[in-house]
Each structure stands twice: as structure tokens, then as C-alpha cells.
C-alpha positions, 0 to 999 in steps of 0.5 A, a space after each residue: 899898510 902893515 910893516 914888519 915887526 921884530 919879535 918882542 925881546 920880552 917873549 924871551 925872557 927879557 923884561 918879563 914881569 910876574 905882579 902877584 896882585 892888582 896893585 902890583 899890576 897897576 904899578 907896572 903900567 904906570 911905569 910903563 906909560 911914564 917911560 913910553 915902554 910898550 907891553 905885551 900882555 901875556 896868560 897862559 901863553 896858549 894863543 899868543 900865535 894869534 894876531 900880528 906878532 907884537 913888538 913890545 919892551 916889556 912882557 906882563 905875565 898874569 900867571 901868578 895873579 891867580 885864584 877863585 875870589 868868590 864862588 857862590 854855587 847857589 847864585 850860580 856866580 863865580 868870580 876869579 883872577 885873570 891868572 886862573 888856569 882854566 882847568 882849576 875853575 872847570 874842576 872847581 865847577 865840576 865838584 858842584 855840578 856846574 859849568 861855564 855856559 858857553 863851552 870854552 875851547 882850548 887851541 892848544 893842539 890847533 896852534 901847536 903851543 903849550 902852557 895852561 889856558 887861563 881865564 883872562 886869556 879866554 875872556 881877553 879873546 872873547 871866544 866861545 864853543 858849540 853851546 853858544 847857539 843855546 846859551 850865548 857867548 863869552 860875553 854874555 855869560 860875564 857879568 863883571 871885569 876889573 882892569 888896569 887901563 893904559 894909564 895905570 888906573 884900576 877900573 871896575 864894572 858889573 858885578 861887585 862894582 866899586 867904580 864905574 865908568 859911565 857911558 860904556 858896558 866895560 865887561 862887554 867891551 873888554 871881551 874880545 879886545 885882546 888886551 888892547 883896551 886894558 890888562 883884565 885882573 878879574 872876571 865874574 861870570 854867571 853859570 850853569 848847571 851841567 846837563 844830566 845827560 847828552 845825546 848827539 844824532 848822527 846824520 851821515 852822507 849829506 853834502 854842505 848845503 843839505 847838511 846846513 838845511 838838516 842843522 837849520 831844520 833842528 835849530 828851529 824845532 822846539 827841541 832845545 838843541 845846544 849843538 850843530 855841527 857839520 865836519 869833514 867826512 859828511 858827518 852831520 851832528 845835532 846835540 840835545 842835553 838836560 834831564 834824562 827823560 826830557 833828552 830821550 823825548 827830544 832826541 826821538 822827536 829830533 830824529 822824526 823831525 830829520 828823517 828826511 835827511 836820512 836815518 840819525 844815529 843816537 850817540 848817548 854814551 858820555 865820554 863819546 859825547 864829551 870827546 866829540 864835542 870838545 874836539 868840535 870846540 878845540 878845532 881838532 880836525 884841523 889841528 897840526 903843528 903850524 908850517 909843518 907840511 900839509 898843516 896850512 893856514 886856519 880861518 875863522 869866519 862868521 857869517 850867515 848859516 845859509 851862506 857858508 856853503 855859498 863861501 866854501 863853493 866859491 873858494 873852492 874854485 881856486 883853492 883846496 879847502 877843508 871846511 868845518 861847520 859849527 853853529 848851525 853853519 853860522 861859524 865856519 873854520 877853513 883850512 887852507 894852504 899856507 903859500 902866499 896870503 893864506 888865501 886872505 885876498 881870496 876868502 875876503 873878497 868872497 865873503 865881502 858880498 856876504 856880509 861876514 867877516 874872517 880872523 886868520 887864527 893860525 898861520 906862520 910868523 911871516 904871514 901874520 906880520 904882512 896880512 890883516 889878521 882881523 877883519 878890516 873895519 869900515 871907516 865908521 867902526 875904525 874911528 870908533 875903535 880909535 876913540 875907544 883906544 885913545 880913552 883907555 890906552 892914550 899912550 898906545 902902550 898895550 899889545 901894540 899892533 896886536 890888532 892893527 888893520 
């Protein structure tokens, strides 16, 4: 059973530390472990409202642990410290016509948060945007990581290896661990060239079931779809990217392939495409200040694409639900009323026979204190998770309670 937690005093400015290098991070963690003091880890603070509110004695802010330490455009490789602003990374890559493959998202509008998204915060959350269906997830692009475990020891894995821990893929282990298995200090990523041009096909008037059928058909085609989404207002979107001549051919072929679903409009303006897909990555259609009238709670649900419309239809029998489908329907964002448990019981009951999982991304603090924010683990997975935490944070001092079931 979840217990209520008080807000961390450190988040109000007390006991906050700003290490400037990895050695200082390690020393601070060692001191905290020796004194049995817990630590709240912060990057840019833009996703601090996700997870259970953390009760901690100290705050470790990585904002000063910043900078690109290695960038080799010819090798499509970048290494940077965890506190480096994501905007700085993207501006540097833009200058060389390159990008992070997985289209990282910015949830500041969704969560009504401030600050600057950082590379380490993005990696710790392990969240990926629309291009994931073509290029893979954040964890697939990460090729190296350095971090400090809960004992204050510096560990490295992957790119530029100096010390490894046999038996674990530490890169994938840390990606999506939300700082509960270590303080990530540096990450190495493989990159991709930016596409020369983009065209989005827009189908209108499809219900959820027909929209997912259209997206599935597009994704099963040989035309290299890099985005597939269905938005409120009955817009169904299919994106193709690459060289100009290739995109023109593939987009026209897709229009023909999808003709049974209607006459698709082709959106080719670069700025319009950029804004459209950034809005999908950032879930802007569901944005709004948490707790304000009508804003509601937001859930992130992963499941088999064909099951998405079934889940939404089931929930609509009991809840006022607005749904956004991404990844061809494999990722469903749900906006539901904030009342009670924010739909947790109904969503997880409806999801159970479908084999998916749901994460509460936006809700008020009291709801996040009492509702399992992350998908409850099976006994087997829970035992593995507990073993990993015992291995990497034996005293349980790093982001305590953030991922409690």
C-alpha cells in the first residue's frame, strides 16, 4: 500500500547541491550514503511532476554538470554530460545536419513546468517521440553511459569504456530508471543525418478503428513511414522523410495504398511539418495546467496497436476520455477527469486482458501520492527490480519512492 509523502525540503531550496563534475557527484553520494541521507536527483526539473512525490533529505541538481565532451560528426557520435540542455545538443547537431534519432519530447506545456530539458533527464525518463517506430527508442540510440551508483562508485559502460560491470547492459538498465539506479553523469549517443525533406499525408473523417487500420497498412508498406498518428478531430497522419525525389515517390505511392480510407491531403511545408510532429511528440493537444478546471489527468498507455480502440471504447462507457494515438496506435495518450483515482482502477482493469501497461504522466500531487503511477509489476519482475536496486543502490537513497508500486 502506498503511504503519503511530504514534499522534499530540498525542492524548496534547502540542502540543494550543484556538483560541477563527476568526482564531486560521487563524493556527495558517498557522504549521503554514509550519513543515511536520501537524495532527490534533478536535471532541468521539467519532468519533476512525474512519479510519486519524492521524500528526500537532499537535492542533487545536475544543471552545472554540462557540456558536450565529444562530437564526431563523421562517426555520427556524440557524448555529453547529463546536465547539458537538450536545446544546446540539438543546436549543435543542426549545424552538421544531424539529429538524435528518436525525436525527444518536451513535456513543459503538458506538465506546466519550467526550466530547460536536459540530456540526462531525457535519458533517465527513457521517453521517445513519433520517430521511434522507424529508428528505435532512446535506449536503442544510447551507446554509452557513466553514472554514480548509490554507494558513490563511478561506473561506465558502452562507448569509451573504462570500467564495466559484467552481466548487465548498463546503458539500457539506466535508460528509463528515473534515477533510481544511479546518478547518470554522461551519455553517448549514435546519431542520424536529418532528412532532406518531409511530407505528411492527412486523412480525415476516420473513426479510431478505421484510423488504426490505415496506420497499420501504411506501416506494413515498403515506403519507410517515420510517423503514424491519429488525433482528436479525426485527423489521421502518416509521415515520410528522406531525400526529395524519394519522398515524393513514396508519398504518392502511399496515397494510392491508402485510397480505400479516403483522399489523403499532402502536407509538404517544412515549418508546418516540424510544428505538427513536435506537437504530437510533446502531446500538446492534451496540454494545460495540472489542476486547472477541465485540464484532467493524462495517462501514457502502451499496447498492441489494434487493441487501442478497444481500450478507449471500453473506457468511454464509464469515463469522459480524449485519446491521442501515436506509434501507429501502439502508444495511446488518454485525457481523463482528475476526480478520484484519476481513472487508475478503470484503466488498469480494462488494460489487464490486453497485456499493455499504463503510466500516470500528469495528475495533482495528492493523486500521485496515492495511485500507482507506474504499471504494477508482476511478482517475478518485482523481484528482479528489487534485486537491481539492491545491487546499485543498496541503502535506497536515490530518488526514494519515485517508482513505488
